C-alpha positions as CSV (number, residue, x, y, z in Angstrom):
1,M,0.0,0.0,0.0
2,T,1.4,3.4,-0.9
3,L,1.1,6.5,1.2
4,E,-1.4,8.0,-1.2
5,Q,-3.6,4.8,-1.1
6,A,-3.5,4.9,2.7
7,I,-4.5,8.5,2.8
8,E,-7.4,7.9,0.4
9,L,-8.5,4.9,2.4
10,L,-8.3,6.9,5.6
11,R,-10.6,9.6,4.2
12,K,-13.1,7.0,3.1
13,E,-13.0,5.2,6.5
14,Y,-13.3,8.5,8.4
15,E,-16.4,9.5,6.4
16,R,-17.9,6.1,7.1
17,A,-17.1,6.3,10.8
18,K,-18.8,9.6,11.2
19,N,-22.1,8.0,10.4
20,M,-21.7,5.1,12.9
21,E,-23.5,5.8,16.2
22,Y,-21.2,3.5,18.2
23,V,-18.0,5.2,17.0
24,K,-17.0,7.9,19.5
25,K,-13.7,8.9,17.9
26,P,-14.1,8.6,14.1
27,L,-10.5,9.5,13.3
28,A,-9.1,6.9,15.7
29,W,-11.4,4.3,14.4
30,A,-10.5,5.1,10.8
31,L,-6.8,5.1,11.5
32,F,-7.2,1.6,13.1
33,Q,-9.1,0.3,10.1
34,V,-6.4,1.5,7.7
35,W,-3.6,0.2,10.0
36,K,-5.2,-3.3,10.0
37,K,-5.5,-3.3,6.2
38,A,-1.9,-2.1,5.7
39,D,-0.6,-4.6,8.2
40,A,-2.4,-7.5,6.6
41,E,-1.1,-6.4,3.2
42,R,2.5,-6.3,4.5
43,S,2.1,-9.8,5.9
44,R,1.4,-11.2,2.5
45,E,4.7,-9.8,1.0
C-alpha cells in the first residue's frame, strides 16, 4: 500500500465512521481500520 492509497482509504473510512453511532472517535477508528489493512497487506509480502 502506498502512502497515497493509505490517505485515500483513511478519508473513506473516516467519512464512514462519522455515520456510525457507536464510534465515538471517528479519526481513531479510521486510523485503526487503515492500519489493519496495511498490516495485513504487509504480511502477504
